[in-house]
Backbone as a ProteinNet text record, in pm:
[ID]
protein_1_A
[PRIMARY]
XXXXXXXXXXXXXXXXXXXXXXXXXXXXXXXXXXXXXXXXXXXXXXXXXXXXXXXXXXXXXXXXXXXXXXXXXXXXXXXXXXXXXXXXXXXXXXXXXXXXXXXXXXXXXXXXXXXXXXXXXXXXXXXXXXXXXXXXXXXXXXXXXXXXXXXXXXXXXXXXXXXXXXXXXXXXXXXXXXXXXXXXXXXXXXXXXXXXXXX
[TERTIARY]
-1511	-1491.9	-1358.8	-1364.2	-1245.2	-1198.4	-1069.6	-1018.2	-902.2	-906.6	-803.9	-769.4	-641.5	-599.4	-606.5	-681.6	-701	-675.7	-629.5	-612.4	-745.4	-801.2	-929.6	-921.1	-1009	-1019.4	-1131.7	-1104.7	-1202.4	-1215.1	-1326.3	-1347	-1351	-1279.9	-1290.9	-1351.3	-1424.3	-1491.2	-1402.2	-1386.2	-1302.9	-1380	-1327.8	-1385.9	-1361.6	-1460.3	-1445.7	-1332.6	-1246.3	-1133.2	-1007	-1020.1	-905.6	-849.2	-905.7	-869.7	-719.3	-655.9	-511.3	-427	-470.2	-397.5	-407.1	-527.3	-547.4	-455.7	-451.1	-365.9	-220	-168.5	-29.1	-1.8	-88.5	-69.3	-72.6	-169.1	-186.3	-66.3	-18.5	98.7	220.5	239	353.2	340.9	218.9	195.9	220.7	165.7	179.1	325.4	398.7	541.4	617.7	590.8	661.2	633.8	512	473.9	498.6	549	575.3	449.3	339.7	212.3	178.4	275.8	247.7	247.6	270.9	256.2	113.2	40.6	-100	-190	-168.8	-240	-141.8	-166	-65.4	-78.3	-198.9	-216	-320.8	-296.9	-393.3	-416.3	-543.3	-573.8	-688.7	-668	-776.9	-823.4	-940.7	-984.6	-1015.5	-940.3	-957.8	-974.2	-1057.3	-1082.7	-1011.1	-938.4	-866.7	-954.8	-967	-1037.9	-961.4	-973	-901.7	-1001	-966.1	-1051.5	-975	-1047.3	-985.3	-1000.9	-888.6	-892.2	-806.8	-869.9	-803.2	-727.1	-793.4	-735	-628.9	-600.2	-497.8	-563.7	-512.6	-563.7	-502.5	-587.5	-539.2	-602.1	-517.7	-569.4	-614.7	-739.4	-799	-825.8	-790.4	-820.9	-942.8	-1040.7	-1160.7	-1176.6	-1203.6	-1224.8	-1354.4	-1344.3	-1459.8	-1560.4	-1508	-1592.3	-1541.2	-1583.9	-1537.5	-1572.2	-1474.4	-1498.6	-1468.5	-1406	-1373.7	-1232.3	-1167.8	-1034.4	-1040.9	-974	-972.6	-845	-858.9	-744.7	-741.6	-622.9	-607.9	-538.6	-603.6	-542.8	-578.4	-496.2	-521.8	-635.2	-724.3	-836.2	-848.6	-897.6	-918	-1059.4	-1067.5	-1198	-1239.5	-1353.6	-1405	-1531.5	-1530.3	-1644.3	-1708.8	-1838.6	-1910.4	-2052.4	-2138.9	-2274.7	-2353.7	-2325.3	-2401	-2356.8	-2241.7	-2193.8	-2047	-2009.7	-1869.4	-1856.6	-1758.1	-1728.5	-1583.2	-1555.8	-1418.3	-1385.2	-1266.8	-1222.9	-1084	-1059.5	-929.9	-844.5	-715	-618.9	-659.3	-673.9	-723.8	-628.2	-496.4	-400.1	-409.1	-417.9	-428.4	-559.7	-667	-798.3	-786.5	-718.1	-701.7	-623.2	-512.7	-428.2	-508.3	-581.1	-661.8	-768.9	-839.9	-954	-911.4	-788.1	-740.6	-648.1	-655.9	-581.2	-666.1	-601.9	-675.9	-753.5	-881	-962.9	-1045.7	-1012.7	-1088.7	-1206.1	-1326.1	-1443.7	-1482.1	-1428.2	-1454.9	-1449.7	-1462.3	-1468.7	-1611.9	-1628.9	-1762.9	-1792.8	-1902.9	-1937.1	-2057.8	-2074.6	-2186.6	-2132.3	-2182.6	-2131.3	-1985.4	-1899.9	-1756.8	-1683.1	-1759.4	-1696.6	-1682.2	-1558.1	-1538.8	-1587.9	-1652.5	-1697	-1617.4	-1552	-1472.5	-1560.8	-1503.1	-1575.8	-1583.6	-1688.9	-1703.9	-1598.5	-1548	-1446.9	-1492.3	-1618.1	-1673.4	-1675.5	-1712.2	-1716.9	-1577.4	-1477.4	-1338.2	-1291.4	-1319.6	-1278.8	-1342.1	-1469.1	-1538.1	-1472.3	-1437.7	-1371.2	-1236.6	-1159.9	-1027.8	-1039.2	-1144.6	-1165.3	-1187	-1267.8	-1299	-1175	-1094.8	-978.4	-852.6	-862.7	-747.8	-637.7	-675.4	-577.7	-568.4	-448.5	-432.6	-413.5	-504.5	-496.3	-377.8	-352.5	-239.1	-109.2	-97.7	23.3	50.7	-54.2	-30.8	4.6	-49.5	-14.7	126.5	166.8	302.9	404.5	367.7	459.5	485.9	378.3	395.6	488.6	475.7	562.2	705.3	720.6	853.6	919	836.2	885.5	974.9	934.4	1009.8	1132.1	1113.4	1219.1	1334.9	1308.1	1412.6	1509.6	1636.4	1732.9	1826	1786.7	1867.9	1777.9	1840.7	1764.9	1831.3	1762.9	1821.1	1950.5	2056.3	2186	2281	2226	2310.4	2385.1	2498.3	2573.6	2533.7	2509.7	2465.1	2545	2537.5	2597.8	2485.3	2496.6	2393.4	2407.6	2293.7	2294.2	2235.6	2185.6	2124.4	2148	2112.7	2127.2	2270.1	2300.3	2430.9	2540.6	2505.4	2604.6	2626.3	2607.2	2623.2	2759.8	2757.7	2881.8	2928.6	2867.9	2910.1	2841.1	2912.1	2856.6	2796.8	2698	2636.2	2565.1	2515.4	2445.9	2296.5	2211.6	2067	2014.8	1949.9	1896.1	1747	1678.6	1532.5	1482.5	1386.3	1324.1	1175.6	1124.2	982.4	919.9	860.3	802.6	681.3	606	485.3	518.4	625	664.3	776.3	817.1	923	1054.1	1084.8	1206.9	1295.5	1424.7	1519.2	1611.3	1636.6	1723.6	1858.8	1964.1	2098.7	2188.4	2265.8	2360.9	2490.8	2526.2	2644.4	2740.2	2870.5	2968.2	2987.2	2967	2982	3046.7	3155.8	3231.4	3268.8	3305.4	3353.2	3245	3116.8	3010.2	2901.2	2825.1	2721.3	2597.9	2549.8	2435.1	2331.8	2201.8	2100.3	2068.2	2062.1	2026.1	1908.6	1801.3	1684.4	1679.9	1670.9	1661.6	1549	1514.6	1414.3	1466.1	1373.7	1409.6	1490.8	1474.3	1549.5	1685.4	1711	1833.8	1950.7	1941.2	2052.9	2077.3	2199.1	2236.3	2314.3	2278.9	2347	2490.6	2583.8	2726.7	2755.8
-2628	-2492.3	-2482.7	-2416.2	-2402.5	-2257	-2233.2	-2095.1	-2082.2	-1974.3	-1947.3	-1799.2	-1766.4	-1626.2	-1579.5	-1472.1	-1420.6	-1271.5	-1223.7	-1080	-1026.5	-927.6	-870.1	-717.5	-653.2	-507.1	-465.6	-363.3	-306.8	-157.7	-100.3	43.3	104.5	216.8	288.1	424.6	473.8	602.3	708.1	821.9	930.1	1061.2	1163.3	1296.5	1336.3	1397.8	1440.9	1543.4	1525.2	1615.2	1567.2	1462.2	1409.6	1280.7	1238.4	1108.1	1090.9	1190.4	1177.8	1184.2	1266.8	1278.1	1145.8	1086.8	957.3	852.7	850.1	755	769.7	894.9	921.3	883.1	931.1	902.4	752.8	686.1	542.7	464.5	499	430.2	447.4	569.6	595.4	514.9	512.8	437.7	288.5	235	91.5	53.7	140.4	118.7	118.5	220.4	234.9	117.5	65.5	-44.3	-182.1	-183.3	-310.8	-386	-312	-377	-371.2	-324.7	-314.6	-452.2	-557.1	-692.5	-742.2	-673.5	-708.1	-621	-487.6	-394.8	-365.2	-424.6	-421.6	-302.7	-245.3	-129.1	-34.4	96.1	199.8	280.3	295.2	356.2	455.4	576	674	663.9	601.5	584.1	718.2	748.2	874.1	847.4	929.5	919.8	1035.2	1006.8	1111.3	1159.2	1290.6	1343.1	1464	1486.1	1597.4	1710.5	1830.1	1947.4	2054.1	2134.5	2246.9	2370.6	2430.7	2553.7	2658.3	2767.3	2875.4	2820.4	2729.6	2674.3	2568.9	2533.4	2431.7	2309.2	2192.4	2068.3	2048.9	2013.9	1992	1863.4	1777.4	1653.1	1679.3	1645.4	1667.8	1532.6	1522.1	1400.3	1427.4	1340.9	1354.3	1230	1251	1137	1067.7	936.8	856.2	846.9	833	822.1	918.8	1046.5	1139.7	1084.2	1089.5	1040.5	892.5	829.4	686.6	658.7	561	514.8	362.1	301.4	155.3	97.9	-15.7	-84.9	-227.9	-275.9	-418.7	-476.3	-572.8	-631.6	-779.1	-848	-989.6	-1004.7	-1097.6	-1125.2	-1276.3	-1320.1	-1462.5	-1498.4	-1589.3	-1634.9	-1756.2	-1744.8	-1855.6	-1909.6	-2039.8	-2103.5	-2200.8	-2184.9	-2281.7	-2300.9	-2369.7	-2399.3	-2271.6	-2166.3	-2040.6	-1958.4	-1991.3	-1916.3	-1880.3	-1773.6	-1730.3	-1597.7	-1589.6	-1467.2	-1429.1	-1299.3	-1252.9	-1174.1	-1199.6	-1117.4	-1064.3	-939.3	-876.6	-875.2	-860.6	-853.6	-739.8	-769.2	-669.1	-550.6	-575.9	-465.2	-373.4	-434.2	-354.2	-275.3	-339.7	-273.9	-150.4	-167.2	-58.5	57.6	25.3	128.7	207	135.3	200.6	287.5	228.2	295.2	422.2	422.5	536.1	629.7	627.3	721.5	847.2	964.3	1091.2	1099.1	1136.4	1152.4	1029.7	913.4	790.4	782.7	759.4	746.4	600.5	512	369.4	289	157.4	66.3	60.9	31.2	6.4	-139.1	-160.9	-296.5	-294.6	-401.8	-411.7	-385	-281.4	-242.7	-205.9	-268.7	-238.7	-344.9	-444.5	-551	-510.2	-500.4	-465.6	-577.5	-540.6	-639.2	-617	-723.7	-705.7	-673.2	-602.2	-568	-691	-697.5	-806.7	-790.9	-903	-903.8	-822.1	-841	-772.4	-620.8	-581.3	-439.7	-376.7	-446.4	-399.6	-387.5	-490.8	-489.3	-374.1	-344.4	-232.8	-99.9	-80.5	43.1	55.3	-55.5	-54.8	-21.2	-71.8	-44	105.7	167.9	310.4	396.6	360.3	445.3	406	298.9	257.3	193.1	133.1	65.2	-78.8	-122.6	-254.9	-360.1	-456.8	-566.3	-654.8	-667.6	-747.9	-694.6	-559.6	-497.6	-547.1	-544.6	-583.4	-731.6	-813.4	-955.3	-975.4	-896.2	-905.6	-866.9	-767.4	-725.5	-840.7	-915.8	-1030.1	-1132.1	-1150.2	-1244.2	-1192	-1060.2	-1000.5	-1008.2	-1009.3	-1020.2	-1144.2	-1249.1	-1374	-1359.3	-1283.5	-1270.9	-1181.7	-1087.6	-996.7	-1075.9	-1080.7	-1164.8	-1084.3	-959.8	-878.9	-821.6	-781.4	-727.5	-598.2	-525.7	-403.3	-441	-361.8	-389.8	-464.4	-523.7	-595.5	-496.9	-542.3	-460.8	-502.2	-400.9	-425.8	-338.9	-375.2	-295.9	-233.4	-103.9	-34.8	-64.8	-95.1	-131.8	-22.1	86	194	328.7	434.8	570.4	620.5	729	793.7	723	617.1	548.4	403.9	375	238.7	183.2	60.1	-7.1	24.7	125.1	162.6	72.8	47.5	-35.8	50.8	-4.9	65.9	-30.4	24.8	-56.4	-25.8	-131	-113.7	-55.1	62.9	129.7	103.5	88.5	74.7	5.3	-85.4	-151.9	-119.2	-58.5	-24.4	-104.3	-220.4	-308.9	-246	-166.8	-106.3	-15.3	64.6	156.1	99.1	-26.3	-94.2	-15.9	43.6	123.9	69	95.9	58.2	178.1	207.5	319.1	260.5	307.1	255.9	370.6	345.2	445.5	430.2	535.6	533.6	642.8	614.5	715.2	817.7	944.9	1052.8	1170	1221.4	1331.2	1300.7	1175	1136.5	1116.6	1122.2	1094	1007.6	941.3	849.7	929.5	900	970.1	867.5	889.6	793.7	813.9	701.6	703.4	607.4	655.3	570.7	521.6	389.2	330.4	227.7	183.8	79.1	-49.3	-130.1	-253.3	-349	-335.8	-423.5	-361.2	-240.3	-168.8	-195.2	-300	-334.9	-485.7	-522.3	-664	-691.6	-798.6	-832.3	-872	-821.7	-853.6	-995.5
1292.6	1240.8	1165.3	1048.6	965.3	968.4	996.7	995.7	897.2	818.9	717.2	722.8	699.7	694.6	549.7	525.4	389.4	383.4	265.6	243.5	191.8	259.8	217.5	220.2	142.7	143.4	237.8	317.1	410	381.3	421.5	403.9	543.5	561.8	689.5	661.6	759.3	748.1	812	742.3	796.3	788.7	855.2	837.9	693.4	631.1	492.5	481.6	381.5	364	434.7	517.9	594	533.6	417.9	361.4	340.8	277.2	246.9	373.6	469	596.5	672.6	671.7	738.4	673.2	539.7	465.9	509.9	508.2	545	690.5	782.6	926.4	953.9	890.7	912.8	860.3	741.3	684.7	774.8	828.9	917.9	1047.6	1104.7	1228.8	1208.9	1101	1073.5	1052.9	981.8	956.5	1089	1172.5	1300.7	1394.3	1388.9	1478.8	1417.5	1293.7	1226.3	1190.3	1168.3	1136.2	987.5	906.7	763.1	695.3	773.7	719.4	742.4	832.3	858.5	771.9	780.1	692.3	579.1	461.3	354.4	259.9	246.6	157.9	214	195.5	232.9	104.9	65.3	-63.6	-53.2	-108.8	-120	-265.3	-290.7	-429.4	-496.2	-602.8	-675.4	-823.7	-884.8	-1027.9	-1095.7	-1203.7	-1277.3	-1392.6	-1407.2	-1523.3	-1576.4	-1706.8	-1769.7	-1794.2	-1747.3	-1765.9	-1842.4	-1916.8	-1986.9	-1900.4	-1865	-1784.8	-1854.3	-1891	-1965.1	-2086.3	-2156.4	-2279	-2258	-2131.8	-2104.2	-2040.8	-2080.5	-2022.6	-1884.7	-1789.6	-1653.7	-1600.5	-1542.6	-1485.5	-1342.2	-1317.1	-1184.6	-1119	-991.6	-915	-828.8	-840.1	-757.3	-671.3	-542.9	-453.8	-495.3	-511.9	-551.7	-437.9	-315.4	-196.6	-90.5	-95.3	9.2	147.1	237.6	373.4	391.2	287.7	299.4	250.5	314.8	276	273.7	174.2	164	226.2	291.5	352.5	304	268	240.9	362	424.5	543.4	557.2	635.9	660.1	760.9	731.2	820.8	836.2	950.7	974.4	931.2	835.8	784.8	866.7	931.4	1013.3	948.9	921.5	856.6	954.1	978.4	1061.7	1006.8	1080.2	1031.5	1004.1	1080.8	1067.1	946.4	889	772.9	784.7	713.7	711.2	784.4	871.1	945.3	922.4	927.5	918.7	1044.1	1100.9	1213.4	1182.5	1224.1	1196.1	1322.8	1303.7	1413.8	1508.5	1637	1732.4	1748.9	1743.4	1755.2	1633.9	1514.5	1391	1392.5	1437.5	1447.1	1536.5	1649.9	1747.3	1686.9	1616.1	1554.1	1450.4	1364.7	1259.7	1324.2	1418.4	1483.4	1557.7	1609.6	1688.5	1611.9	1479.9	1396.6	1383.1	1398.9	1388	1257.9	1266.8	1147.6	1113.8	1174.4	1147.4	1244.5	1188.8	1276.4	1296.2	1214.3	1234.7	1106.6	1123.3	1009.4	958.4	830.9	778.1	810.9	881.2	923	1013.5	1088.3	1181.8	1321.2	1385.8	1517.2	1502.9	1582.9	1572.6	1491.2	1438	1359.4	1213.5	1163.9	1022.8	931.4	821.2	723.2	595.5	543.6	421.6	301.3	205.1	83.8	-5.8	-86.2	-182.9	-292	-341.9	-449	-570.4	-609.2	-726.9	-706.4	-583.4	-544.4	-558	-506.5	-510.4	-655.3	-736.2	-877.2	-953.6	-924	-990.2	-955.7	-828.9	-784.6	-855.4	-857.4	-922.3	-1070.5	-1135	-1277.4	-1298.5	-1212.3	-1224	-1200.9	-1099.7	-1066.8	-1144.7	-1223.6	-1303.6	-1221.3	-1108.6	-1022	-1070.6	-1104.1	-1161.6	-1053.3	-1053.5	-956.6	-994.1	-1126.4	-1172.6	-1113.9	-1107.6	-1053.1	-913.1	-829.2	-690.4	-681.2	-774.1	-772.1	-824.2	-925.3	-977.9	-872.2	-789.9	-684.9	-590	-559.3	-470.4	-534.8	-666.7	-737.3	-734.9	-750.9	-751.5	-614.6	-512.9	-376.6	-365.3	-436.6	-436.3	-528.3	-638.3	-738.7	-691.8	-601.3	-554.2	-467.3	-511	-438.7	-347.9	-318.7	-227.5	-118.8	-8.4	104	150.5	237.9	293.2	364.3	337.7	399.2	306.6	197.2	101.2	11.5	-41.7	-137.1	-278.1	-361.9	-499.2	-596.4	-724.6	-831.2	-911.2	-940.7	-1016.6	-1165.7	-1229.6	-1371.1	-1459.4	-1398.4	-1476.6	-1410.4	-1482.3	-1428.5	-1441.7	-1373.4	-1383.4	-1305.7	-1232.2	-1148.4	-1191.8	-1321.6	-1373.5	-1333.7	-1281.8	-1245.1	-1104.6	-1041.5	-906.5	-803.3	-693.9	-588.7	-478.8	-413.4	-302.9	-210.6	-100.2	-0.1	-7	-12.2	-20.7	110.4	99	218.1	233.3	118.8	124.5	-2.2	14.3	-100.5	-96.4	-204.2	-211.7	-325.1	-289.4	-390.9	-458.4	-382.3	-438.3	-556.3	-542.5	-650.6	-736.9	-707.3	-783	-781.5	-666.7	-654.3	-543	-557.3	-452.9	-429.3	-300.9	-265.1	-224	-292.3	-267.8	-221.6	-116.3	-67.2	-145	-220.8	-306.1	-258.6	-264.7	-222.5	-334.1	-297.5	-393.8	-322.6	-377.5	-317	-172	-146.6	-14.4	89.8	47.3	146	83.7	169.2	122.6	79.9	-40.3	-97.4	-143.6	-112.4	-158	-306.8	-380.8	-522.3	-539.2	-604.7	-624.4	-767.5	-784.7	-918.2	-920.4	-1041.2	-1056.5	-990.5	-943	-870.6	-957.9	-1091.6	-1182.9	-1218.8	-1168	-1202.1	-1110.7	-1027.4	-940	-945.3	-912.3	-912.6	-785	-716.5	-591.1	-619.8	-535.7	-553.7	-508.9
[MASK]
+++++++++++++++++++++++++++++++++++++++++++++++++++++++++++++++++++++++++++++++++++++++++++++++++++++++++++++++++++++++++++++++++++++++++++++++++++++++++++++++++++++++++++++++++++++++++++++++++++++++

């Protein structure tokens, strides 16, 4: 038997109208429990459309699958004579399953089944979610030469040339939060990830 750890997308079923709340609650829980390295992304697939309302253009977001939220998480791929099986981390499964508003994973019984690559790509195409972006972020993860707690110099914004301490790195949004001294107290400043240089 051959086992490999792979990143796969899964679909979870939620109460209709609770999708965004489930996303927020789940992200907070995963962060607090340090499981955001197992469940790497939580996504509510939405389609953007422009509507005319009282003569003004308005962008409307519509849920592509009401009652569903997508998760990218690591799964163990097991290959044997009977075929290929995927199993997910039991602790992560428990956290997801016991989040308010979640009714379960899409799968057979209680076993989550990963989505097909083609299925995921089609959804991303419809919602305009760039797969390249998420791969570039992984590449940038290697390129970022500073960590939380490091001292950096700001290269952009109103604080160019000023030094500060990295408080938070958000690779998904390509932002970094730096604590800079202003009026005698530490103030958080958010800049692009390329807008800082390690001292």
